[in-house]
BAFI-3210 file (N, C-alpha, C; in Angstrom, 3 decimals, decimal comma, padded with zeros to 6 digits):
// residues 90
n [1|2|3|4|5|6|7|8|9|10|11|12|13|14|15|16|17|18|19|20|21|22|23|24|25|26|27|28|29|30|31|32|33|34|35|36|37|38|39|40|41|42|43|44|45|46|47|48|49|50|51|52|53|54|55|56|57|58|59|60|61|62|63|64|65|66|67|68|69|70|71|72|73|74|75|76|77|78|79|80|81|82|83|84|85|86|87|88|89|90]
n.u [-024,633|-022,477|-019,220|-015,837|-014,541|-011,870|-010,651|-010,297|-012,378|-012,024|-009,781|-005,956|-005,325|-005,366|-008,360|-007,543|-004,879|-005,561|-007,242|-005,574|-003,532|-005,117|-006,445|-004,880|-005,516|-006,245|-007,725|-008,257|-008,127|-010,996|-010,604|-010,892|-012,929|-013,802|-014,737|-016,575|-018,400|-019,200|-020,096|-022,189|-023,867|-024,295|-025,462|-027,982|-028,917|-029,626|-031,495|-033,637|-033,826|-032,564|-032,549|-031,743|-029,218|-029,575|-027,854|-024,577|-021,295|-018,315|-014,822|-014,280|-016,803|-020,371|-022,809|-026,281|-029,795|-032,567|-034,064|-032,406|-030,527|-031,412|-031,371|-028,421|-026,960|-027,704|-026,217|-023,591|-022,893|-023,214|-021,435|-018,959|-018,959|-018,503|-016,154|-014,446|-014,460|-016,291|-019,164|-022,389|-025,498|-027,822]
n.v [-039,650|-041,955|-043,110|-044,214|-043,962|-043,713|-041,820|-038,338|-035,977|-033,230|-032,052|-033,022|-034,383|-037,396|-039,161|-040,993|-040,406|-037,707|-038,982|-040,765|-039,018|-037,540|-039,383|-041,630|-043,660|-045,353|-045,650|-048,094|-048,180|-049,439|-052,256|-052,202|-050,205|-048,290|-049,797|-051,709|-049,721|-048,899|-051,016|-051,517|-049,145|-049,349|-051,812|-051,224|-049,080|-050,522|-052,588|-050,706|-049,447|-047,540|-043,888|-042,566|-039,970|-039,399|-040,283|-040,491|-041,997|-041,438|-041,299|-042,728|-043,184|-042,845|-040,521|-039,861|-039,456|-039,334|-041,676|-043,573|-044,458|-046,626|-048,793|-048,744|-048,555|-051,304|-052,568|-051,788|-052,423|-055,110|-056,343|-055,432|-056,532|-059,185|-059,124|-058,559|-060,710|-061,187|-062,162|-061,079|-060,272|-059,874]
n.w [-017,244|-017,433|-016,298|-016,086|-013,224|-012,715|-014,280|-014,682|-015,406|-015,607|-016,784|-017,185|-015,043|-013,570|-011,967|-010,158|-009,399|-008,140|-006,040|-004,762|-003,588|-001,931|-000,125|-000,066|-001,557|-004,534|-007,883|-010,394|-013,877|-015,669|-017,613|-020,769|-021,113|-023,031|-025,471|-024,090|-023,385|-026,084|-027,481|-025,851|-026,655|-029,119|-029,065|-027,748|-029,455|-031,722|-030,545|-030,066|-027,419|-026,922|-027,873|-031,029|-031,388|-028,701|-027,335|-026,269|-026,700|-025,107|-024,565|-021,894|-021,031|-021,262|-022,210|-021,981|-022,980|-019,980|-020,508|-021,477|-019,304|-017,627|-019,572|-020,636|-018,198|-016,838|-019,003|-019,375|-016,659|-016,187|-018,110|-017,447|-014,874|-015,672|-017,075|-015,116|-013,822|-011,682|-010,147|-010,419|-008,957|-010,332]
ca.u [-023,487|-021,620|-017,912|-015,068|-014,152|-010,334|-010,540|-010,914|-013,193|-011,574|-008,073|-005,179|-004,760|-006,211|-008,902|-006,733|-003,686|-005,866|-007,698|-004,387|-003,319|-005,978|-006,817|-003,937|-006,582|-006,080|-009,001|-007,703|-009,173|-011,848|-010,261|-011,731|-014,131|-014,212|-015,161|-018,061|-019,739|-019,146|-020,956|-023,509|-024,496|-024,475|-026,797|-029,242|-029,644|-030,325|-032,644|-034,374|-034,011|-031,748|-032,948|-030,446|-029,122|-029,822|-026,698|-023,203|-020,013|-017,060|-013,516|-014,139|-018,309|-021,608|-023,749|-027,595|-031,076|-032,904|-034,569|-031,095|-029,846|-031,460|-030,537|-027,064|-026,406|-027,724|-025,387|-022,462|-022,627|-022,870|-020,114|-017,749|-018,842|-018,134|-015,016|-013,632|-014,801|-017,436|-020,589|-023,632|-027,173|-029,194]
ca.v [-039,766|-043,140|-042,753|-044,910|-043,205|-043,582|-040,781|-037,387|-035,116|-031,791|-031,740|-033,817|-034,986|-038,697|-039,041|-042,156|-039,601|-036,834|-039,692|-041,253|-037,938|-036,986|-040,839|-042,382|-044,540|-045,240|-046,463|-048,574|-048,193|-050,560|-052,701|-052,182|-049,359|-047,601|-050,978|-051,859|-048,539|-048,603|-051,947|-051,192|-047,904|-050,028|-052,780|-050,572|-048,512|-051,689|-053,008|-049,485|-049,019|-046,089|-043,416|-041,968|-038,702|-038,833|-040,912|-040,454|-042,679|-040,611|-042,249|-043,233|-043,551|-042,422|-039,555|-040,245|-038,936|-040,107|-042,950|-044,474|-044,699|-047,947|-049,880|-048,531|-049,193|-052,595|-053,291|-051,576|-053,205|-056,728|-056,330|-054,892|-057,487|-060,298|-058,776|-058,369|-061,992|-061,059|-062,680|-060,417|-060,764|-059,275]
ca.w [-017,527|-016,649|-016,646|-015,344|-012,235|-012,811|-015,232|-014,520|-016,525|-015,523|-016,986|-017,202|-013,718|-013,436|-010,571|-009,307|-008,872|-007,190|-004,684|-004,057|-002,792|-000,901|000,553|000,001|-002,339|-006,172|-008,603|-011,683|-014,989|-015,936|-018,977|-022,274|-021,036|-024,373|-026,303|-023,420|-023,873|-027,653|-027,796|-025,006|-027,259|-030,496|-029,026|-027,472|-030,586|-032,595|-030,036|-029,891|-026,362|-027,043|-029,021|-031,935|-031,324|-027,317|-026,510|-026,986|-026,358|-024,866|-024,257|-021,048|-020,461|-022,095|-021,859|-022,332|-021,691|-018,624|-020,907|-021,743|-018,354|-017,309|-020,521|-020,435|-016,713|-016,925|-020,058|-018,761|-015,391|-016,404|-019,160|-016,361|-013,991|-016,444|-017,401|-013,804|-013,170|-010,636|-010,461|-010,113|-008,486|-011,265]
c.u [-022,893|-020,080|-017,012|-014,056|-012,704|-010,016|-010,994|-011,504|-012,559|-010,111|-007,278|-004,736|-005,921|-007,016|-008,124|-005,493|-004,234|-006,427|-006,434|-003,682|-004,159|-006,459|-005,849|-004,609|-006,466|-007,326|-008,207|-008,501|-009,677|-010,985|-011,237|-013,115|-014,844|-015,099|-016,456|-018,759|-019,882|-020,398|-022,242|-024,453|-025,177|-025,817|-027,950|-029,801|-030,334|-031,479|-033,890|-034,647|-033,455|-032,392|-031,666|-030,594|-029,671|-028,795|-025,512|-022,045|-019,123|-016,175|-013,941|-015,724|-019,123|-022,444|-025,142|-028,513|-031,537|-033,401|-033,605|-030,482|-030,006|-030,801|-029,156|-026,160|-026,490|-026,427|-024,382|-021,963|-022,230|-021,688|-018,915|-017,690|-018,133|-016,665|-013,844|-013,783|-015,566|-018,909|-021,721|-024,799|-028,013|-029,079]
c.v [-040,779|-043,023|-043,908|-044,035|-042,941|-042,741|-039,713|-036,557|-033,615|-031,772|-033,031|-034,776|-036,206|-038,696|-040,107|-041,147|-038,675|-038,080|-040,438|-040,404|-037,676|-038,319|-041,527|-043,968|-044,278|-046,272|-046,930|-048,376|-049,281|-050,937|-052,797|-051,139|-048,748|-048,676|-051,508|-050,874|-048,512|-049,479|-051,718|-050,070|-048,814|-051,099|-052,253|-049,496|-049,549|-052,333|-051,864|-049,063|-047,825|-045,378|-042,512|-040,633|-038,393|-039,691|-040,559|-041,103|-041,772|-041,769|-042,723|-043,579|-043,100|-041,196|-039,979|-039,398|-039,724|-041,499|-044,002|-045,080|-046,039|-048,983|-049,919|-049,032|-050,604|-053,260|-053,332|-052,312|-054,726|-057,185|-056,384|-055,918|-058,685|-060,062|-058,894|-060,008|-062,028|-061,390|-061,884|-060,987|-060,368|-060,484]
c.w [-016,623|-017,254|-015,875|-014,430|-012,118|-013,485|-014,763|-015,775|-016,298|-015,619|-017,144|-016,109|-013,625|-012,056|-009,759|-008,670|-007,845|-005,805|-004,205|-002,972|-001,558|000,373|000,766|-000,755|-003,713|-006,807|-009,797|-012,690|-015,146|-017,440|-020,087|-022,210|-022,536|-025,130|-025,578|-023,617|-025,198|-027,963|-026,954|-026,162|-028,440|-030,189|-028,478|-028,495|-031,480|-031,850|-029,696|-028,474|-026,010|-028,119|-029,567|-031,313|-029,710|-026,613|-027,386|-026,136|-026,071|-024,509|-022,997|-020,536|-021,800|-021,389|-022,834|-021,922|-020,713|-019,412|-021,089|-020,456|-017,601|-018,195|-020,427|-019,320|-016,851|-017,706|-019,648|-017,702|-015,504|-017,199|-018,071|-015,268|-014,321|-016,673|-016,477|-013,270|-011,847|-010,826|-009,769|-009,602|-009,459|-012,504]
res [m|v|v|d|a|s|h|s|l|y|g|g|v|p|a|s|k|v|l|s|i|v|n|n|f|a|l|r|p|i|p|g|m|k|e|i|v|a|k|a|v|q|e|g|l|a|a|r|t|l|e|p|g|k|v|a|a|i|d|v|g|v|v|c|n|a|a|g|v|g|p|l|t|r|a|i|h|s|t|v|m|a|r|l|g|i|q|g|t|s]
***
């Protein structure tokens, strides 16, 4: 599973709110995460690096089988870094 950590998977309380209470630290949502994930899944399926029925985009991330982790992580990471204007080393 790859998710935007600013969202809680355990109910209506955003992870950023929980973290700010505990650590006085808040995470900001990744801009366009839903679209980034959807595009990575579509491209992975088209390139056959992902198996149909073995990957599911969710609102704030993606769940996949072990074979899909590498391709999805690379695709999502590079897109997020570019969107945030951060130059990667990969």
